[in-house]
Wavefront OBJ file of the C-alpha trace (Angstrom):
o trace
v 73.160 82.581 94.259
v 75.903 80.010 94.181
v 75.208 76.237 94.936
v 77.556 74.920 97.598
v 78.659 71.474 97.014
v 79.303 69.060 99.950
v 83.183 67.757 99.893
v 82.374 64.514 98.918
v 79.982 65.719 95.689
v 81.424 64.185 92.533
v 82.647 65.105 89.693
v 79.480 64.038 87.987
v 77.565 66.057 90.958
v 78.707 69.405 89.524
v 78.699 68.513 86.168
v 74.197 67.776 87.167
v 73.786 71.386 88.459
v 75.922 73.057 85.071
v 73.546 70.832 83.289
v 69.988 71.660 85.003
v 70.641 75.580 85.424
v 71.670 75.649 81.555
v 68.504 73.718 80.481
v 66.460 76.441 82.623
v 68.402 79.179 80.495
v 70.805 80.273 83.026
v 75.114 80.437 83.195
v 76.531 78.565 85.340
v 80.558 78.777 86.874
v 82.640 76.193 88.780
v 85.377 77.598 91.287
v 86.990 74.899 93.010
v 88.709 75.854 95.900
v 91.152 73.863 98.314
v 87.960 72.379 100.341
v 85.074 72.457 98.414
v 83.570 73.172 95.096
v 81.047 76.550 94.294
v 79.056 76.647 91.687
v 77.827 80.479 90.990
v 74.360 80.997 88.618
v 73.642 83.667 86.386
v 70.152 84.291 84.979
v 66.720 84.475 86.723
v 66.776 83.718 90.871
v 63.151 83.040 90.763
v 63.131 80.141 88.326
v 66.154 78.590 89.787
v 64.252 78.244 92.786
v 61.815 75.991 90.973
v 64.546 73.891 90.582
v 65.269 72.379 94.065
v 68.187 72.392 93.756
v 68.899 71.712 97.950
v 68.302 67.900 97.008
v 70.102 67.254 94.338
v 73.297 64.687 94.773
v 76.464 66.420 96.286
v 74.571 69.675 96.849
v 75.425 71.333 100.367
v 73.832 74.699 100.630
v 72.236 77.064 97.820
v 72.468 80.349 99.341
v 71.249 83.743 97.237
v 73.305 86.656 98.090
v 72.012 90.156 97.460
v 75.538 91.471 96.669
v 76.766 91.638 92.704
v 80.132 90.192 93.480
v 78.959 86.955 94.648
v 81.848 84.194 95.110
v 84.384 87.316 96.733
v 81.334 88.281 99.261
v 81.494 87.425 102.646
v 77.865 86.587 102.354
v 79.264 83.482 100.114
v 81.875 82.796 102.864
v 81.557 84.227 106.309
v 85.133 83.127 106.979
v 88.307 85.700 105.909
v 90.283 83.605 103.960
v 93.771 82.736 103.429
v 95.722 82.069 99.838
v 98.800 80.349 99.760
v 102.084 81.790 97.389
v 104.413 79.609 97.034
v 103.572 78.178 100.348
v 103.771 81.413 101.939
v 100.500 82.497 103.676
v 98.641 85.979 103.261
v 95.199 85.941 105.254
v 94.021 87.773 108.956
v 96.062 86.213 110.781
v 99.897 87.501 109.865
v 101.425 89.856 107.854
v 103.219 89.391 105.086
v 105.431 91.371 103.462
v 106.215 91.377 99.810
v 108.702 93.349 98.497
v 111.810 93.844 96.080
v 112.505 96.120 93.115
v 110.063 98.203 91.310
v 111.614 96.992 87.622
v 113.679 94.150 86.889
v 117.168 95.669 84.959
v 119.821 93.375 85.573
v 120.236 90.175 87.088
v 122.990 92.029 89.375
v 120.423 94.655 90.927
v 117.997 92.054 91.147
v 119.755 90.084 93.526
v 120.564 92.301 95.347
v 117.079 94.233 95.796
v 115.739 90.597 96.573
v 118.488 90.041 99.396
v 117.381 93.603 101.233
v 113.947 92.465 100.827
v 114.792 89.126 102.730
v 116.816 91.264 105.057
v 113.736 93.408 106.115
v 111.549 90.515 106.143
v 109.961 90.116 102.916
v 108.575 86.496 102.531
v 108.060 86.952 98.833
v 109.615 88.953 96.321
v 107.963 91.369 93.836
v 109.800 92.440 90.795
v 108.171 93.573 87.502
v 109.309 91.958 83.895
v 106.547 94.105 82.066
v 106.058 97.627 82.969
v 102.755 99.008 81.982
v 103.762 102.935 81.938
v 102.101 106.139 81.218
v 104.563 107.258 78.624
v 105.527 105.012 75.914
v 108.904 106.322 75.919
v 109.319 105.335 79.898
v 111.325 101.997 80.753
v 108.924 98.836 79.635
v 110.245 95.890 81.282
v 112.966 93.206 79.647
v 109.796 90.598 79.135
v 110.692 87.116 78.948
v 114.318 87.760 80.060
v 113.244 89.722 83.350
v 110.931 86.472 83.931
v 114.254 84.271 83.764
v 116.276 86.761 86.201
v 113.034 86.305 88.880
v 113.203 82.364 88.751
v 116.986 82.276 89.069
v 116.756 84.874 92.013
v 114.049 82.659 93.636
v 116.333 80.033 93.099
v 118.889 81.677 95.033
v 117.026 83.399 97.771
v 114.011 80.573 98.157
v 111.536 84.049 97.460
v 108.558 83.106 95.517
v 108.011 85.546 92.955
v 105.543 88.501 92.404
v 104.974 89.663 88.764
v 102.677 91.587 86.543
v 100.907 90.460 83.307
v 99.790 93.306 81.221
v 97.717 91.493 78.601
v 95.710 87.784 78.228
v 98.327 86.753 75.419
v 100.961 86.599 77.968
v 99.229 84.999 80.872
v 100.754 81.502 79.691
v 104.398 83.292 79.445
v 104.195 85.107 82.822
v 102.650 81.825 84.471
v 104.949 79.391 84.097
v 107.751 81.153 86.033
v 105.583 83.466 88.379
v 104.229 82.343 91.900
v 101.535 84.923 91.507
v 100.296 86.680 88.910
v 99.580 90.506 89.569
v 97.550 92.906 88.099
v 98.265 96.177 87.810
v 96.166 99.657 88.720
v 95.746 100.357 84.666
v 94.432 97.026 84.716
v 92.155 96.647 86.809
v 89.113 96.567 84.633
v 90.895 94.986 81.581
v 88.210 92.044 81.718
v 89.857 89.704 79.218
v 93.276 90.257 81.128
v 90.908 89.296 84.280
v 89.274 86.047 82.758
v 92.630 85.133 81.871
v 94.232 84.930 85.164
v 91.052 83.489 86.324
v 91.606 80.540 84.293
v 95.225 80.359 84.732
v 95.021 78.480 88.135
v 97.945 80.995 89.677
v 97.223 83.083 92.683
v 96.581 86.928 91.922
v 97.485 90.013 93.133
v 94.525 92.494 92.132
v 95.436 95.677 92.477
v 92.797 98.563 93.089
v 92.305 101.244 90.159
v 93.309 104.840 90.693
v 90.102 105.826 89.915
v 88.192 102.696 90.886
v 85.638 102.567 93.815
v 85.459 99.623 96.525
v 82.696 98.233 94.334
v 84.489 98.467 91.142
v 87.411 96.732 92.451
v 85.420 94.072 94.409
v 83.825 93.881 90.880
v 86.626 92.910 89.208
v 87.626 90.527 91.654
v 84.509 88.524 91.078
v 85.656 88.354 87.224
v 88.689 86.367 88.194
v 86.294 84.350 90.899
v 83.962 83.569 87.978
v 86.354 81.938 86.076
v 87.293 79.099 88.609
v 89.852 81.311 90.791
v 89.261 82.282 94.630
v 93.166 82.642 95.502
v 92.882 86.004 95.104
v 94.718 89.206 97.300
v 93.425 92.757 96.700
v 96.046 95.541 97.526
v 94.817 98.858 97.919
v 97.585 101.297 95.995
v 96.073 104.345 96.465
v 93.376 106.596 94.396
v 93.555 109.791 92.492
v 92.333 112.800 94.318
v 92.872 116.711 93.782
v 96.075 116.218 96.434
v 99.588 117.235 94.822
v 102.009 116.656 97.684
v 101.758 112.654 97.180
v 101.712 110.749 94.077
v 98.359 108.871 95.325
v 96.227 109.250 98.043
v 96.328 106.062 100.505
v 92.643 105.147 100.904
v 93.363 103.735 104.215
v 89.729 102.933 104.923
v 89.647 101.012 102.162
v 91.449 97.785 104.211
v 88.260 97.419 106.486
v 85.856 98.457 104.578
v 86.795 95.531 101.635
v 87.773 93.177 104.712
v 83.900 93.152 105.751
v 82.532 93.128 102.263
v 84.536 90.604 101.110
v 86.884 87.368 102.728
v 89.708 87.957 100.350
v 92.976 88.970 102.057
v 93.518 92.878 101.565
v 97.316 94.441 101.659
v 98.392 97.606 100.844
v 101.224 99.252 98.473
v 102.622 102.349 101.047
v 105.610 102.774 97.749
v 103.293 103.801 95.039
v 100.524 105.109 96.895
v 102.761 107.771 98.660
v 105.455 108.108 95.603
v 108.136 108.946 98.270
v 111.071 106.734 100.300
v 109.878 109.129 103.608
v 106.197 108.190 103.181
v 106.784 104.234 102.817
v 107.873 103.580 106.423
v 104.511 105.993 108.445
v 102.237 104.736 105.536
v 103.176 100.771 106.607
v 102.634 101.875 109.828
v 99.437 102.841 109.087
v 98.669 99.892 107.052
v 99.950 97.434 109.812
v 97.847 99.786 112.273
v 94.315 99.036 110.243
v 94.858 95.331 109.701
v 96.121 95.029 106.772
v 96.836 91.217 105.476
v 100.170 92.443 104.311
v 102.309 94.983 102.430
v 104.262 95.203 99.062
v 107.062 97.616 99.081
v 109.846 98.673 96.539
v 113.563 98.412 97.226
v 116.627 99.017 95.265
v 120.298 98.936 95.591
v 120.692 102.272 93.745
v 117.362 104.153 93.629
v 119.021 107.197 92.144
v 120.292 104.450 89.313
v 116.740 102.931 88.619
v 114.897 103.155 85.542
v 111.323 102.783 87.503
v 109.947 104.947 90.609
v 113.359 104.747 91.890
v 112.053 108.102 94.407
v 109.849 105.546 96.319
v 112.408 102.583 96.763
v 113.955 102.122 99.942
v 117.758 101.893 100.847
v 119.986 100.251 102.612
v 119.238 102.834 105.616
v 115.759 102.395 105.385
v 115.664 98.032 105.398
v 116.875 97.968 109.422
v 113.566 100.263 110.412
v 111.672 98.386 107.810
v 112.427 95.073 109.204
v 112.018 96.112 113.102
v 107.874 97.885 112.242
v 107.314 94.370 110.073
v 108.516 92.391 113.646
v 107.037 94.238 116.161
v 103.820 95.728 115.453
v 102.073 93.233 113.694
v 101.938 91.194 117.439
v 100.469 94.496 118.917
v 97.408 93.273 116.378
v 97.202 89.820 117.145
v 99.131 88.628 114.090
v 102.433 87.382 113.299
v 104.955 87.726 110.857
v 105.232 86.007 108.128
v 108.733 84.375 108.210
v 110.958 83.954 105.137
v 111.462 80.247 103.465
v 114.965 78.938 104.989
v 118.141 79.956 103.342
v 118.962 77.153 100.457
v 122.127 76.089 100.299
v 123.312 78.447 97.116
v 121.901 81.759 98.704
v 125.472 82.669 100.400
v 123.977 85.643 102.460
v 120.739 86.965 103.597
v 122.127 90.356 103.787
v 122.545 93.014 100.907
v 125.396 92.721 99.084
v 127.498 95.085 98.335
v 127.058 97.587 95.127
v 130.034 97.736 92.381
l 1 2 3 4 5 6 7 8 9 10 11 12 13 14 15 16 17 18 19 20 21 22 23 24 25 26 27 28 29 30 31 32 33 34 35 36 37 38 39 40 41 42 43 44 45 46 47 48 49 50 51 52 53 54 55 56 57 58 59 60 61 62 63 64 65 66 67 68 69 70 71 72 73 74 75 76 77 78 79 80 81 82 83 84 85 86 87 88 89 90 91 92 93 94 95 96 97 98 99 100 101 102 103 104 105 106 107 108 109 110 111 112 113 114 115 116 117 118 119 120 121 122 123 124 125 126 127 128 129 130 131 132 133 134 135 136 137 138 139 140 141 142 143 144 145 146 147 148 149 150 151 152 153 154 155 156 157 158 159 160 161 162 163 164 165 166 167 168 169 170 171 172 173 174 175 176 177 178 179 180 181 182 183 184 185 186 187 188 189 190 191 192 193 194 195 196 197 198 199 200 201 202 203 204 205 206 207 208 209 210 211 212 213 214 215 216 217 218 219 220 221 222 223 224 225 226 227 228 229 230 231 232 233 234 235 236 237 238 239 240 241 242 243 244 245 246 247 248 249 250 251 252 253 254 255 256 257 258 259 260 261 262 263 264 265 266 267 268 269 270 271 272 273 274 275 276 277 278 279 280 281 282 283 284 285 286 287 288 289 290 291 292 293 294 295 296 297 298 299 300 301 302 303 304 305 306 307 308 309 310 311 312 313 314 315 316 317 318 319 320 321 322 323 324 325 326 327 328 329 330 331 332 333 334 335 336 337 338 339 340 341 342 343 344 345 346 347 348 349 350 351 352 353 354 355 356
Protein backbone atom coordinates (compact mmCIF):
# COMPACT_ATOMS: atom_id res chain seq x y z
CA UNK A 1 0.00 0.00 0.00
CA UNK A 2 1.22 3.52 -0.77
CA UNK A 3 -0.06 6.91 0.36
CA UNK A 4 0.17 9.60 -2.31
CA UNK A 5 0.55 13.04 -0.76
CA UNK A 6 -1.01 16.10 -2.37
CA UNK A 7 1.38 18.63 -4.00
CA UNK A 8 0.57 21.15 -1.26
CA UNK A 9 1.17 18.67 1.59
CA UNK A 10 3.47 19.94 4.32
CA UNK A 11 6.27 18.12 6.11
CA UNK A 12 3.97 17.95 9.15
CA UNK A 13 1.37 16.15 7.01
CA UNK A 14 3.97 13.60 5.90
CA UNK A 15 5.25 13.12 9.43
CA UNK A 16 1.68 12.59 10.59
CA UNK A 17 1.22 9.68 8.18
CA UNK A 18 4.54 8.13 9.22
CA UNK A 19 3.66 8.44 12.91
CA UNK A 20 0.17 6.93 12.66
CA UNK A 21 1.46 3.99 10.59
CA UNK A 22 4.28 3.27 13.03
CA UNK A 23 1.91 3.55 15.98
CA UNK A 24 -0.15 0.84 14.27
CA UNK A 25 2.89 -1.46 14.16
CA UNK A 26 3.85 -0.87 10.51
CA UNK A 27 6.77 0.77 8.73
CA UNK A 28 6.61 3.84 6.51
CA UNK A 29 9.18 4.84 3.87
CA UNK A 30 9.04 8.33 2.40
CA UNK A 31 10.00 8.85 -1.26
CA UNK A 32 10.14 12.39 -2.61
CA UNK A 33 9.85 12.92 -6.35
CA UNK A 34 9.92 16.06 -8.45
CA UNK A 35 6.19 16.74 -8.19
CA UNK A 36 4.91 14.62 -5.31
CA UNK A 37 5.76 12.66 -2.20
CA UNK A 38 4.91 8.99 -1.70
CA UNK A 39 4.77 7.11 1.59
CA UNK A 40 5.20 3.36 1.16
CA UNK A 41 3.64 1.21 3.87
CA UNK A 42 4.93 -2.16 5.06
CA UNK A 43 2.89 -4.30 7.44
CA UNK A 44 -0.67 -5.52 7.90
CA UNK A 45 -2.57 -3.97 4.98
CA UNK A 46 -5.96 -4.78 6.52
CA UNK A 47 -4.96 -2.95 9.68
CA UNK A 48 -3.86 0.07 7.64
CA UNK A 49 -7.33 0.14 6.11
CA UNK A 50 -8.81 0.87 9.54
CA UNK A 51 -6.64 4.00 9.94
CA UNK A 52 -8.76 5.96 7.42
CA UNK A 53 -5.62 7.46 5.87
CA UNK A 54 -7.50 9.14 3.02
CA UNK A 55 -9.08 11.57 5.47
CA UNK A 56 -5.78 12.75 6.94
CA UNK A 57 -4.38 16.20 6.06
CA UNK A 58 -2.31 16.38 2.90
CA UNK A 59 -3.33 12.97 1.52
CA UNK A 60 -4.30 12.83 -2.16
CA UNK A 61 -4.89 9.09 -2.51
CA UNK A 62 -4.21 5.70 -0.95
CA UNK A 63 -3.40 2.93 -3.42
CA UNK A 64 -3.38 -0.78 -2.64
CA UNK A 65 -0.77 -2.43 -4.87
CA UNK A 66 -0.70 -6.17 -5.51
CA UNK A 67 2.86 -6.58 -6.86
CA UNK A 68 5.78 -6.75 -4.39
CA UNK A 69 7.73 -3.93 -6.10
CA UNK A 70 5.22 -1.27 -5.10
CA UNK A 71 7.04 2.04 -5.68
CA UNK A 72 8.51 1.18 -9.08
CA UNK A 73 5.35 -0.46 -10.42
CA UNK A 74 2.93 0.88 -13.02
CA UNK A 75 0.11 0.22 -10.53
CA UNK A 76 1.50 3.01 -8.37
CA UNK A 77 2.63 5.27 -11.23
CA UNK A 78 0.70 4.57 -14.47
CA UNK A 79 2.66 7.05 -16.59
CA UNK A 80 6.26 6.20 -17.48
CA UNK A 81 8.88 8.32 -15.76
CA UNK A 82 11.62 10.59 -17.08
CA UNK A 83 14.91 10.63 -15.19
CA UNK A 84 17.11 13.71 -15.49
CA UNK A 85 20.89 13.23 -15.33
CA UNK A 86 22.75 16.52 -15.25
CA UNK A 87 19.96 18.06 -17.33
CA UNK A 88 19.86 15.12 -19.79
CA UNK A 89 16.49 13.30 -19.95
CA UNK A 90 16.09 9.53 -20.14
CA UNK A 91 12.51 8.51 -20.76
CA UNK A 92 9.74 7.42 -23.11
CA UNK A 93 9.90 10.26 -25.66
CA UNK A 94 13.65 10.25 -26.23
CA UNK A 95 16.48 7.87 -27.05
CA UNK A 96 19.59 8.68 -25.03
CA UNK A 97 23.07 7.45 -25.90
CA UNK A 98 25.55 6.88 -23.07
CA UNK A 99 29.06 6.07 -24.26
CA UNK A 100 32.67 6.09 -23.19
CA UNK A 101 35.47 3.79 -22.10
CA UNK A 102 34.60 0.74 -20.04
CA UNK A 103 37.50 1.69 -17.76
CA UNK A 104 39.29 4.97 -17.14
CA UNK A 105 42.98 4.38 -17.85
CA UNK A 106 44.63 7.76 -18.49
CA UNK A 107 43.44 11.37 -18.91
CA UNK A 108 44.30 11.28 -22.63
CA UNK A 109 42.52 7.99 -23.28
CA UNK A 110 39.41 9.15 -21.42
CA UNK A 111 39.23 12.52 -23.17
CA UNK A 112 39.67 10.98 -26.62
CA UNK A 113 37.02 8.35 -25.84
CA UNK A 114 34.66 11.08 -24.59
CA UNK A 115 35.07 12.99 -27.85
CA UNK A 116 34.41 9.78 -29.75
CA UNK A 117 31.27 9.29 -27.65
CA UNK A 118 30.09 12.83 -28.35
CA UNK A 119 30.72 12.39 -32.07
CA UNK A 120 28.51 9.29 -31.94
CA UNK A 121 25.65 11.35 -30.46
CA UNK A 122 26.19 10.50 -26.80
CA UNK A 123 24.67 12.91 -24.28
CA UNK A 124 26.21 11.16 -21.25
CA UNK A 125 29.73 9.85 -20.62
CA UNK A 126 30.25 6.42 -19.07
CA UNK A 127 33.57 5.37 -17.58
CA UNK A 128 34.63 3.03 -14.80
CA UNK A 129 36.92 4.26 -12.03
CA UNK A 130 36.17 1.20 -9.88
CA UNK A 131 36.04 -2.08 -11.82
CA UNK A 132 34.72 -5.20 -10.05
CA UNK A 133 36.14 -8.09 -12.09
CA UNK A 134 35.71 -11.84 -12.08
CA UNK A 135 39.47 -12.32 -11.65
CA UNK A 136 41.21 -10.62 -8.72
CA UNK A 137 44.24 -10.21 -10.98
CA UNK A 138 42.38 -8.22 -13.66
CA UNK A 139 42.49 -4.43 -13.86
CA UNK A 140 40.46 -3.02 -10.96
CA UNK A 141 40.40 0.66 -11.94
CA UNK A 142 42.11 3.83 -10.74
CA UNK A 143 39.73 4.62 -7.89
CA UNK A 144 39.49 8.28 -6.91
CA UNK A 145 42.17 9.21 -9.45
CA UNK A 146 39.84 7.88 -12.13
CA UNK A 147 36.93 9.89 -10.73
CA UNK A 148 39.04 13.05 -10.95
CA UNK A 149 39.83 12.28 -14.59
CA UNK A 150 36.12 11.86 -15.35
CA UNK A 151 35.33 15.18 -13.66
CA UNK A 152 38.03 16.91 -15.72
CA UNK A 153 36.70 15.37 -18.94
CA UNK A 154 33.17 16.47 -18.04
CA UNK A 155 34.52 20.01 -17.68
CA UNK A 156 36.19 19.70 -21.08
CA UNK A 157 33.29 18.18 -23.02
CA UNK A 158 30.14 19.10 -21.12
CA UNK A 159 29.08 15.43 -20.86
CA UNK A 160 27.57 14.45 -17.47
CA UNK A 161 29.28 11.41 -15.94
CA UNK A 162 27.88 7.93 -15.27
CA UNK A 163 30.22 5.73 -13.22
CA UNK A 164 30.01 2.61 -11.11
CA UNK A 165 29.97 2.41 -7.33
CA UNK A 166 30.84 -0.96 -5.84
CA UNK A 167 30.34 -0.74 -2.08
CA UNK A 168 28.40 1.37 0.43
CA UNK A 169 31.57 2.93 1.86
CA UNK A 170 32.43 4.61 -1.45
CA UNK A 171 28.96 6.00 -2.25
CA UNK A 172 29.69 9.45 -0.83
CA UNK A 173 33.03 9.63 -2.62
CA UNK A 174 31.62 8.62 -6.01
CA UNK A 175 28.60 10.88 -5.54
CA UNK A 176 30.90 13.87 -5.08
CA UNK A 177 32.21 13.38 -8.63
CA UNK A 178 29.46 11.60 -10.61
CA UNK A 179 26.14 12.77 -12.06
CA UNK A 180 24.72 9.23 -12.04
CA UNK A 181 25.66 6.18 -9.95
CA UNK A 182 25.85 2.83 -11.70
CA UNK A 183 25.16 -0.42 -9.85
CA UNK A 184 26.70 -3.22 -11.91
CA UNK A 185 25.41 -6.69 -12.65
CA UNK A 186 27.50 -8.31 -9.90
CA UNK A 187 26.04 -5.94 -7.30
CA UNK A 188 22.39 -5.97 -8.35
CA UNK A 189 21.48 -7.82 -5.14
CA UNK A 190 24.02 -6.11 -2.89
CA UNK A 191 21.20 -4.82 -0.71
CA UNK A 192 23.36 -2.63 1.52
CA UNK A 193 24.70 -0.90 -1.60
CA UNK A 194 21.20 -0.48 -3.05
CA UNK A 195 20.01 1.18 0.15
CA UNK A 196 23.08 3.43 0.22
CA UNK A 197 22.61 4.69 -3.34
CA UNK A 198 18.93 5.17 -2.57
CA UNK A 199 19.92 7.61 0.16
CA UNK A 200 22.53 9.40 -1.98
CA UNK A 201 20.01 11.54 -3.92
CA UNK A 202 21.74 10.87 -7.23
CA UNK A 203 20.15 9.19 -10.28
CA UNK A 204 20.96 5.47 -10.36
CA UNK A 205 21.63 3.18 -13.33
CA UNK A 206 20.72 -0.33 -12.19
CA UNK A 207 22.05 -3.14 -14.36
CA UNK A 208 20.22 -6.43 -14.39
CA UNK A 209 22.12 -9.27 -12.74
CA UNK A 210 23.31 -11.79 -15.30
CA UNK A 211 21.36 -14.56 -13.51
CA UNK A 212 18.42 -12.44 -12.30
CA UNK A 213 14.78 -12.69 -13.28
CA UNK A 214 12.92 -9.53 -14.23
CA UNK A 215 11.03 -9.59 -10.93
CA UNK A 216 14.31 -9.83 -8.99
CA UNK A 217 15.63 -6.90 -11.02
CA UNK A 218 12.55 -4.81 -10.16
CA UNK A 219 12.76 -5.82 -6.52
CA UNK A 220 16.36 -4.57 -6.49
CA UNK A 221 15.08 -1.24 -7.84
CA UNK A 222 12.49 -1.24 -5.05
CA UNK A 223 15.30 -1.31 -2.47
CA UNK A 224 16.58 1.95 -3.97
CA UNK A 225 13.12 3.52 -4.24
CA UNK A 226 12.23 2.56 -0.67
CA UNK A 227 15.11 4.72 0.56
CA UNK A 228 13.60 7.77 -1.11
CA UNK A 229 15.07 7.74 -4.62
CA UNK A 230 12.86 7.10 -7.65
CA UNK A 231 15.39 8.45 -10.15
CA UNK A 232 16.28 4.95 -11.34
CA UNK A 233 17.09 3.76 -14.86
CA UNK A 234 17.01 0.01 -15.52
CA UNK A 235 19.66 -1.48 -17.82
CA UNK A 236 19.30 -4.84 -19.60
CA UNK A 237 22.89 -6.01 -20.20
CA UNK A 238 22.50 -9.65 -21.13
CA UNK A 239 21.93 -12.76 -19.04
CA UNK A 240 23.84 -16.00 -18.64
CA UNK A 241 22.47 -18.89 -20.71
CA UNK A 242 23.83 -22.10 -22.20
CA UNK A 243 24.96 -20.19 -25.32
CA UNK A 244 28.72 -19.72 -25.73
CA UNK A 245 28.83 -17.87 -29.07
CA UNK A 246 28.30 -14.55 -27.29
CA UNK A 247 29.52 -13.22 -23.96
CA UNK A 248 25.94 -13.04 -22.65
CA UNK A 249 22.49 -13.40 -24.20
CA UNK A 250 20.70 -10.10 -24.73
CA UNK A 251 17.16 -10.57 -23.41
CA UNK A 252 15.56 -8.10 -25.81
CA UNK A 253 12.08 -9.06 -24.57
CA UNK A 254 13.03 -7.74 -21.12
CA UNK A 255 12.69 -4.17 -22.42
CA UNK A 256 8.94 -4.17 -23.18
CA UNK A 257 8.23 -6.50 -20.25
CA UNK A 258 9.97 -4.22 -17.74
CA UNK A 259 8.32 -1.16 -19.29
CA UNK A 260 4.91 -2.78 -18.90
CA UNK A 261 5.53 -3.68 -15.26
CA UNK A 262 7.43 -0.59 -14.15
CA UNK A 263 7.31 3.15 -14.83
CA UNK A 264 11.12 3.38 -14.78
CA UNK A 265 13.11 4.03 -17.99
CA UNK A 266 14.78 0.95 -19.50
CA UNK A 267 17.99 1.06 -21.53
CA UNK A 268 20.17 -1.62 -23.15
CA UNK A 269 23.89 -2.38 -23.00
CA UNK A 270 24.75 -3.89 -26.42
CA UNK A 271 28.48 -3.96 -25.59
CA UNK A 272 28.47 -6.23 -22.53
CA UNK A 273 25.63 -8.41 -23.81
CA UNK A 274 27.30 -9.40 -27.06
CA UNK A 275 30.88 -8.98 -25.90
CA UNK A 276 32.05 -8.49 -29.50
CA UNK A 277 32.52 -5.32 -31.52
CA UNK A 278 30.73 -6.72 -34.57
CA UNK A 279 27.56 -7.31 -32.52
CA UNK A 280 27.26 -3.87 -30.92
CA UNK A 281 25.61 -2.07 -33.85
CA UNK A 282 23.12 -4.87 -34.68
CA UNK A 283 22.12 -5.10 -31.02
CA UNK A 284 21.84 -1.31 -30.87
CA UNK A 285 19.37 -1.41 -33.76
CA UNK A 286 17.41 -4.15 -31.99
CA UNK A 287 17.32 -2.15 -28.76
CA UNK A 288 16.00 0.98 -30.46
CA UNK A 289 13.47 -1.02 -32.48
CA UNK A 290 12.06 -2.75 -29.40
CA UNK A 291 11.54 0.60 -27.65
CA UNK A 292 14.53 1.01 -25.34
CA UNK A 293 14.86 4.46 -23.78
CA UNK A 294 18.60 4.49 -24.44
CA UNK A 295 21.78 2.53 -24.94
CA UNK A 296 25.12 2.41 -23.13
CA UNK A 297 28.10 1.65 -25.37
CA UNK A 298 31.84 1.11 -24.93
CA UNK A 299 34.24 3.16 -27.09
CA UNK A 300 38.06 3.24 -26.95
CA UNK A 301 40.69 4.97 -29.10
CA UNK A 302 42.92 1.86 -29.09
CA UNK A 303 40.84 -1.21 -28.17
CA UNK A 304 43.76 -3.59 -28.71
CA UNK A 305 45.55 -1.75 -25.87
CA UNK A 306 42.52 -1.50 -23.56
CA UNK A 307 42.93 -2.72 -19.99
CA UNK A 308 39.29 -3.84 -19.87
CA UNK A 309 36.88 -5.31 -22.49
CA UNK A 310 38.70 -4.07 -25.58
CA UNK A 311 37.05 -6.73 -27.78
CA UNK A 312 33.66 -5.02 -27.48
CA UNK A 313 34.78 -1.37 -27.69
CA UNK A 314 33.86 0.57 -30.82
CA UNK A 315 36.59 2.10 -33.01
CA UNK A 316 36.72 5.45 -34.80
CA UNK A 317 35.48 3.65 -37.92
CA UNK A 318 32.32 2.50 -36.09
CA UNK A 319 31.41 5.93 -34.74
CA UNK A 320 29.93 7.32 -37.94
CA UNK A 321 27.63 4.30 -38.31
CA UNK A 322 26.56 4.46 -34.67
CA UNK A 323 25.82 8.17 -35.08
CA UNK A 324 23.72 7.43 -38.16
CA UNK A 325 21.76 4.69 -36.39
CA UNK A 326 21.17 6.92 -33.36
CA UNK A 327 20.03 9.83 -35.53
CA UNK A 328 17.77 8.03 -38.02
CA UNK A 329 16.21 5.03 -36.27
CA UNK A 330 14.61 6.63 -33.16
CA UNK A 331 12.30 8.93 -35.19
CA UNK A 332 10.83 5.81 -36.80
CA UNK A 333 9.91 4.71 -33.28
CA UNK A 334 8.35 8.08 -32.40
CA UNK A 335 11.36 9.28 -30.42
CA UNK A 336 13.97 12.00 -30.69
CA UNK A 337 17.66 11.55 -30.03
CA UNK A 338 18.75 13.34 -26.87
CA UNK A 339 21.41 15.76 -28.13
CA UNK A 340 24.76 16.30 -26.40
CA UNK A 341 25.17 19.54 -24.52
CA UNK A 342 26.56 22.50 -26.40
CA UNK A 343 30.33 22.34 -26.66
CA UNK A 344 31.91 24.12 -23.70
CA UNK A 345 34.52 26.84 -24.28
CA UNK A 346 37.29 24.45 -23.30
CA UNK A 347 36.22 21.74 -25.74
CA UNK A 348 38.10 22.51 -28.94
CA UNK A 349 36.79 19.53 -30.88
CA UNK A 350 33.74 17.31 -30.76
CA UNK A 351 35.45 14.82 -33.07
CA UNK A 352 37.92 12.14 -31.96
CA UNK A 353 41.43 13.46 -31.51
CA UNK A 354 44.40 11.66 -33.07
CA UNK A 355 46.15 9.10 -30.92
CA UNK A 356 49.83 9.40 -30.07
